[in-house]
C-alpha positions in Angstrom: 151.0 -22.4 -174.0 148.1 -20.9 -176.0 148.1 -17.1 -175.7 145.0 -15.8 -173.8 142.9 -13.1 -175.4 143.2 -9.5 -174.1 140.9 -8.8 -171.1 139.2 -5.5 -171.1 138.4 -5.6 -167.4 140.5 -4.0 -164.7 142.3 -5.9 -162.0 142.6 -4.4 -158.5 145.6 -5.4 -156.4 145.5 -4.7 -152.6 148.8 -3.0 -151.9 148.0 -0.9 -148.8 148.2 -3.1 -145.7 150.6 -2.8 -142.9 151.9 -6.4 -143.3 151.8 -6.9 -139.5 152.6 -10.7 -139.7 155.8 -10.0 -141.5 156.5 -6.8 -139.6 160.1 -7.4 -138.9 160.8 -7.6 -142.6 158.3 -4.9 -143.7 159.0 -2.2 -141.1 160.6 -0.1 -143.8 159.2 -1.6 -146.9 155.6 -2.3 -147.9 154.7 -5.9 -148.1 154.1 -6.0 -151.9 157.7 -4.7 -152.4 159.3 -7.6 -150.5 161.4 -9.4 -153.1 161.0 -12.9 -154.5 164.3 -13.3 -156.3 165.3 -10.0 -157.6 161.8 -8.5 -158.1 159.1 -7.7 -155.6 156.2 -10.1 -155.1 153.9 -7.5 -156.6 155.7 -7.9 -159.9 155.1 -11.6 -159.9 151.4 -11.2 -159.2 151.1 -8.7 -162.1 153.0 -11.2 -164.2 150.5 -14.0 -163.5 147.7 -11.8 -164.8 149.6 -10.1 -167.6 150.7 -13.4 -169.1 147.0 -14.4 -169.3 145.8 -11.3 -171.2 145.1 -8.8 -168.4 146.5 -5.4 -169.2 144.8 -2.8 -166.9 145.9 -2.8 -163.2 144.8 -0.6 -160.3 147.1 -0.7 -157.3 145.2 0.3 -154.2 148.1 1.7 -152.1 148.3 2.9 -148.5 151.2 2.1 -146.2 154.5 3.3 -147.7 152.6 3.7 -151.0 155.2 6.0 -152.4 157.6 3.1 -152.6 155.1 1.2 -154.7 154.6 4.2 -156.9 158.3 4.7 -157.4 158.7 1.0 -158.4 155.7 1.2 -160.9 157.1 4.4 -162.4 160.6 3.0 -162.9 159.6 -0.5 -164.1 159.7 -1.1 -167.9 156.1 -2.1 -168.5 155.2 -2.7 -172.1 152.9 -0.2 -173.9 149.8 -2.4 -173.6 150.1 -2.9 -169.8 148.8 0.0 -167.8 149.6 0.1 -164.0 148.1 2.9 -162.0 148.6 3.5 -158.3 145.7 5.0 -156.3 146.2 6.1 -152.7 143.3 4.5 -150.9 144.4 5.6 -147.4 146.7 4.3 -144.7 144.2 2.5 -142.5 141.5 1.7 -145.1 140.3 -2.0 -144.9 140.2 -4.2 -148.0 136.6 -3.5 -148.8 137.1 0.2 -148.4 139.9 0.2 -150.9 137.6 -1.3 -153.5 134.9 1.2 -152.6 137.3 4.1 -153.0 138.0 2.8 -156.5 134.3 2.7 -157.3 134.2 5.3 -160.0 137.0 3.6 -161.9 135.3 0.2 -161.6 131.6 1.0 -162.0 129.8 -0.6 -164.9 132.3 -3.3 -165.7 133.2 -6.8 -164.3 136.5 -6.5 -162.6 139.1 -8.8 -160.9 140.9 -8.4 -157.6 143.6 -10.1 -155.6 146.1 -9.6 -152.9 149.6 -8.4 -153.8 151.3 -11.1 -151.6 149.9 -14.4 -153.1 151.1 -16.4 -156.1 149.5 -19.4 -157.8 149.4 -21.3 -161.0 145.8 -20.3 -161.3 144.1 -20.5 -164.7 142.3 -17.2 -165.0 140.3 -18.4 -168.1 138.8 -21.1 -165.9 138.1 -18.5 -163.1 136.3 -16.2 -165.6 134.3 -19.1 -167.0 133.4 -20.3 -163.6 132.2 -16.8 -162.6 130.2 -16.4 -165.8 128.5 -19.8 -165.4 127.6 -19.2 -161.8 125.5 -16.1 -162.4 126.7 -14.8 -159.1 127.8 -11.3 -158.4 131.1 -12.4 -157.0 133.5 -15.4 -157.3 136.3 -16.2 -155.0 139.1 -18.7 -155.7 139.3 -21.2 -152.9 142.3 -23.3 -152.1 143.4 -26.1 -149.8 146.7 -24.9 -148.3 149.3 -27.2 -146.9 149.3 -27.2 -143.1 152.4 -25.7 -141.4 152.9 -28.9 -139.3 153.1 -32.6 -139.8 150.1 -34.5 -138.4 149.9 -37.7 -136.4 147.7 -40.5 -137.6 146.1 -42.1 -134.5 144.4 -45.5 -134.4 142.7 -47.6 -131.8 143.8 -47.2 -128.2 145.4 -43.9 -129.1 148.3 -45.7 -130.8 150.1 -43.5 -133.2 150.3 -45.3 -136.6 152.5 -42.8 -138.3 153.0 -39.2 -139.4 152.1 -37.2 -142.5 154.4 -34.3 -143.2 152.5 -31.0 -143.8 149.4 -32.5 -145.5 146.8 -30.4 -147.3 144.0 -29.0 -145.3 140.6 -30.7 -145.7 139.0 -27.3 -145.7 138.9 -24.7 -148.5 140.0 -21.1 -147.7 140.0 -17.8 -149.5 142.9 -17.8 -151.9 142.2 -14.3 -153.4 141.9 -14.1 -157.2 138.4 -12.7 -157.1 136.0 -11.8 -159.9 133.2 -9.2 -159.3 130.2 -8.2 -161.4 129.3 -4.5 -161.2 126.4 -5.2 -158.8 128.9 -6.5 -156.1 129.9 -2.9 -155.5 126.6 -2.3 -153.8 127.7 -4.7 -151.0 131.0 -3.0 -150.4 131.3 0.1 -148.2 134.3 2.4 -147.4 134.6 1.0 -143.9 134.1 -2.6 -144.8 136.6 -5.5 -144.5 135.9 -7.3 -147.8 136.4 -10.8 -146.2 133.8 -10.1 -143.5 130.5 -8.3 -144.1 130.6 -7.9 -147.9 131.4 -11.5 -148.7 129.2 -12.7 -145.9 126.2 -10.7 -147.2 126.9 -11.9 -150.8 127.0 -15.5 -149.5 123.8 -15.0 -147.5 122.1 -13.7 -150.7 123.3 -16.6 -152.8 125.6 -14.2 -154.8 129.0 -15.6 -153.9 130.5 -18.5 -155.9 133.6 -20.6 -155.2 136.1 -21.4 -157.9 138.2 -24.4 -156.7 141.9 -24.2 -157.5 143.6 -27.5 -156.8 147.1 -26.5 -158.0 149.8 -24.5 -156.3 149.0 -21.6 -154.1 151.1 -19.8 -151.5 151.1 -16.4 -149.8 153.8 -14.4 -148.1 152.8 -14.0 -144.5 156.1 -14.6 -142.8 159.8 -14.1 -143.4 160.1 -17.9 -143.9 157.4 -17.6 -146.7 159.5 -15.0 -148.4 162.6 -17.3 -148.3 160.6 -20.3 -149.5 159.1 -18.4 -152.5 162.5 -17.0 -153.4 164.0 -20.5 -153.3 161.3 -21.8 -155.7 161.9 -18.9 -158.0 165.6 -18.9 -158.3 165.7 -22.7 -158.6 163.4 -22.5 -161.6 160.7 -24.6 -159.8 158.2 -21.8 -159.2 154.8 -23.4 -160.1 153.3 -20.0 -161.1 155.6 -20.2 -164.1 153.1 -22.6 -165.5 151.5 -19.6 -167.2 154.5 -17.3 -167.4 156.6 -18.8 -170.1 159.5 -17.0 -171.7 157.5 -16.0 -174.8 154.6 -14.7 -172.7 157.0 -12.8 -170.5 158.6 -11.1 -173.5 155.1 -10.2 -174.7 153.7 -8.9 -171.4 156.6 -7.7 -169.2 159.3 -7.3 -171.9 162.9 -8.3 -170.9 162.7 -7.7 -167.2 161.1 -11.0 -166.2 162.8 -12.8 -169.1 166.2 -11.8 -167.8 165.2 -13.1 -164.4 164.2 -16.4 -165.8 167.4 -16.7 -167.8 169.5 -15.9 -164.8 167.5 -18.4 -162.6 168.0 -21.2 -165.1 171.7 -20.6 -165.1 172.0 -21.2 -161.4 
């Protein structure tokens, strides 16, 4: 792949939630630290960005944040990748976590995403889409696969067949945000990003959608964790579309390269 240029902007990762939908798994481990293969999903998300030229990461921690900090401190990040953990509070909502990072983000365009979702998203395309839109904020939207098969019903309620887990016809928030500095004016310390801030931005014509039609998945349940791990260890993880062996060596040194080598040997 063509190497992406270095991005001066910062990337915020939401790492502070309680992970209630995967609570049985995450009772004693923060959700971003749940492993996919032999590394936490947080590591994979950072890898998606780092392989595309992003080097400055702010991890907005909260629940069991000390475990995230210990991982970050122990991991062998290369010299040009900076990962900083910032305690943004135990019960702080997503918007509030950005607001509490305001001084570190003011004056510059910044990116943000959840620490539990992976995709083969082209971040060059996202930044280009954000720039062309002229909006204060851009959210990557995706069409997830439904959890169930659906029945195709014809005349007289006759079932004509079934489709196994088709893609939704609707677009949903897939994370991978891009924000202009002015977007911070919409985000308060008590706000849930996905509610009032994004709703106000949309009402003011300041929220753009970047459509991602490739792979996207998030870790909401234990089954999701198993499925993502199966993809990774089998070498079929689509988010590797941007994380090639050479890029891994450049961005995350040998740690991810070793994982890839081990996976391919399975």
